[in-house]
N, C-alpha and C positions, 0 to 999 in steps of 0.2 A: 644665617643667610641675610638678615637685615643689616648686620654689621659689614658684611662683604659688599652689598649694594651701596651702603654709605660710603665705604672706602672707595669704590669704583668712582662714584660721583665726585668725591673729593678730589681724586686724582686728575680727573677730566678737568675740574675747575682750576687746579693748579697749573696744568698745561697751558690753560688759556691765559692765565695771569703771568706766567713766566715761560715764554717761548724759548728761552735759552736752553732749557732741558731738552730741546728737540734738535740741537745743533748737530747731533750725530748724523741726521738725515742730510746734512749739507756735505759731510765728509765722504759718505758712501759712494757718490758718483766719482769723486776724484780718486778714491782708492781703486774703484773698478778700472778707471782709465790707466792708472799706474801700473796695476797689475797686468792688464791686457797688453799694454805697450811693451812691457818687460818680456812677456812670453812671446810676443811677435818678433821681438829683436833676437831672441835666442832660437827662434824657429820651432819652438815646442808648441805647436798648434793643438796637439793632443791634450795640453794641459789648460785649455781655454776654460773648460767648465770649472777648474779650480779657481781661476782668476775671477769668474763671475760669482761663484758661491761664497768664496772667502770674504769679500766685503760684507756681504750680508750676515754671515755668522759673527764676523767681528763686530758689526754694528749691533747685532742682538746682544752679544756679550757685554758690550759697553753700556747699552741701555740698562741692562740688569744690574751692572756694578754701580753706575752713577746715580741711578734712581731707585730701583727696587732695593739695592743693597743697603741704602741709607735711609730707608723709609722711617724706621724707628729712631735713627740718629737725628733726623731732622725734627721729628716730634719732640724729642728730648731737648734740643736746643731752643725750640720756639716756646718751650714751657707748656705744651698741650698734652705731653704724655701723662703727667700726673693727674690731669683732668680726667682723661680716659680711664686711668686706673681706678679713680674714685667712683666712676659710673658702673652700672651693672652689665654693660656690654662686654663682649669678648673681643679683646685686642687682637687675637689671632685672626678673627674674622675680618676686621677692618684692614688689617695688613694684608690679608690674602686678596681682598678686592683691589687694593692699590697696586699690589704687585702683579696681579692678573692684567690690569689695564696696561701697565708698562710692558709686560712681556708680549701681549698681544699687539700692541702697537709697534713693538720692535719687529714683528713679522713683516711689517711694510718694507723693510730694508731689502728683502728678497726681490719684491716687485721693482724697487727702485734700482737695484744692480742689474736686473734683467733688462729694464727699459734703457739704461745707460749703454749696455753693450749692444743692444739692438738698434738704437737711434744714432749713435755716435761711432760705433765700430762695425756696424752691419754684421755683427755676430749673433747667430741665432742658437740659443740654447734649447735643444730639442728636449721634449718630455715624452719618452716612450712609454711610461707607466703612470699616467695622470692620477689614477686612484691611489696608487702607492705614494705618489708625491703628496697628495692631500693628507694621507695617514702619517707620513713622515713630518710634515709641518705641524700637525696637531700634536704629535708626540713630542716634538721639539719645543712647542710652546708650553706643554704641561711640565716638561723636564726644567725649562727655564723658570717657571713659577716656583718649582720645588727648590732649585739651587738658589734663586733669589731670596727665598724665605729663610733658608739656613744662613746666608750671608747677613741678612737683616738682624738675625739673632746674634750673630758673632760680633757685628759691628756696634751694636747698641752700647756696649760697655767701653768702647774706645773713644778716646778724645780726638783721634786722627783717623777717622773711618775713611775719609777721602783718600788719605795717603795708601792705606791698605788697598783700596779699590784700585787706585792707579797701578800698584805693584803686581795685581793679579792680571793684568792685561796680556801682555806679550808672552809670558810663560804658558798661559792656557792656549794662546793662538798656535804655538809651536807644538804643545802636547796634543792638542785637539787635531793637528794635521789639516788645518783649514786651508792652508795654501801649499805647504810642502808635505807631500805623502810621508806618512810615518815609515814607510819601507826604506827611506833614506836615513833614518835614525839608527843609532847604535842598538844592538840587540838588547842591551840591558835597559834602555830607555823606553822601548815600545810598550812593555806592560803597563807603565804609568799612563800612557795615552788611553788605555782601555778603561781607566778610572774617570775619564772625563766624558761628559755627555756630548760635547762638541765633536768628539772623534766619531761617535756612532751616528750623529746627525749628519755630519759631513760626508761620511761613508756612504750612507743611505741616499743622501741627496745626489751625490754623484752617480750612484747606481741606477737611479730612476731616469737619469738622462742618457743612459746607455741602451742601445737596442737589445743587449743581451738580457737574458732572464735575471731577476734579482734573486740571489740565492738567500734562503733562510730568512725571508723578510719577516715573518711573524716573530721569530727569535730575536732578531735584531731590533725591531720596533719595541719589543717587549722590554729589552734592556733600557731604551729611553724611558718607557713608562715606569719601569721599577725604580730607575734612578731618580725620576720625579717625585714618585710617592715616597721613597725612603728619605730623600733630602727634605721633603716638606714635613714629614712627621718628625724628623730630627729637629728641623727648624722651629716647629711649633712646640716641641718639648723644651727646646732651648729658651724660647721666648718666655714660656711659663716659668721656668727655672730662674731666669734673669728677673722677671717681675717680682718673684718671691724674695729674691735677694735684695732687690731695690727697696722693696717695702720694709724688709728687715733692717737695712742700713739706713733708710731715710735719705738716700743720695739720689734721687731721680734726675735732678738737673746737675749741670756741671758748676753752678755757682755756689 
């Protein structure tokens, strides 16, 4: 717990020193404007919830990739990873604290997208199931923490983690159905969408904005929670394995 709190405080300090990490919050209003304008031109006003929620989910994914996914990589490049390895602290705890701050901060993209649609397009996104919305956002945040943790473990051994992070952007936007419904995908591609937490999150978020009852909400939100738990455990195990390998090889830094 102490390591997690220390990691959270460290990440908050890093945000204050390098505001460039928060540039994603500048792009979310523009993405919202582009998507809403495109949908209005086509006359598909029924897809307006997609246009509002898509930038928020995309922003959350970008924050996870650009920051949480390269937590260990940055520690390694700055030469501080070996210092932590030599201490009695638990590296996974510190990493969890940093990833949690990044993921929770990324949730602000939903508020930003909603305000952009409301103030500049006079589009109101109704929430007919507010408590289910809260549950979905919490589950999405936890799933993001898990996915970002496993990405941190995968990227730590790479010299080009940022390139891998950039490559994972648009494929997951498509598979997650954040803007284009997966019902338009070929039948063979749809099962791949079920493996991404963005698909389940986007599907639930759109459901809670509909006046219709949300079917199977406990089961659907459970998928998000299980995804977060499984990926977090996998990421923690991967990080421990990587640390053992780095100690054995004596190759913590790139130099």
